[in-house]
N, C-alpha and C positions, 0 to 999 in steps of 0.2 A: 128793705125797712123804710117806711116813709118818714120825712121829716116833719117834725112839729116844731112849735115855738120853744119848746125844751129841749130840743136836739143840739147838741154842742158839736160845732163844726171848727176845722181850722184849714188853713190853705195848704196845698201843696207846696213845699219849700223847695222841691227840685227845679220847679219852673221860674224861669227869669224873665219877668214882663219887660217890656219895651214901652215908653211912653210914645204913642203916637198922636199928637195933637188933643190931649185929654181922654184919649182912650187908652186903654192898655192891648198890646199884642203880645203872644207868648206862643212858642211851639212845642207841643207837648210829645217828648219823645216816646211815652207809653202809647199814645194812640195815633201818631204821624201827624195830627191835625195841627192848624194853626188857628188859634183862637183868638178873637178881639173882643174885649169887654168895654162896653159904652161907660158913661160917666158914673152911673149908678152901679154898674157892675164893678167898675174900679175902686168904688167906695165900699163896696162889700168885699174886695180883695183886700183892701187896707185894713178894714175890721177884723178880717179872718188872719192877720197877722199872729193873732194869739187865740188860744180857745175861747170861743164865744157862742152863745146861745142863738138861735135863730130869732127868738123873741127880743134879745137885746140888738141885734142887728136891724130888724124892724123898728124898734123904738130910736135908734140912732137916725134910720133913714126918715123916719117921721119928723124928727127934729130938724133935719138939715134940707129937706124938700117939703115942698108944699103938696103934700098927700096924707089922706086919713088914715089911721091905723087899719082900719079893716081893709081899705084898698091895696094899702102896702103889703099886708098879710097874703092876700090873695094872688098878689104878683110875684112876692119873694119867695114864699115856700116853692112853688113849682120852679122857679130860677134857681134856687138852691139846689134842687133835685138835679135840675140839669147840669150845674157846675160839678156835683157828685159824680154823675153819668160821666161826664168828660173827664173825671179825674183831677179836677181842679181843687175840690175841697175833699177832704177826710171826715168822716164822723168819729168824734171823740167819746161822746156819750149820747145815746140813743134817746 
């Protein structure tokens, strides 16, 4: 199922991130991978502490960063797909 702006996501609460100089690092026991999120990824992680639509995440990012809504959407939707694939995010509502 492809993530759209209406898709509601939340983060995997089993992962415990560690701050590494403005980035977040975490080890996924499910995948055995060590994952590092950059500043924007860390903000998405923060936003997803509660169920939130991809559209709301995009809106919040455009408020915080110098990026247009269209450019943000083009970059964030595939990034959310990647986070879902790595099991960092779960879909609450398609």
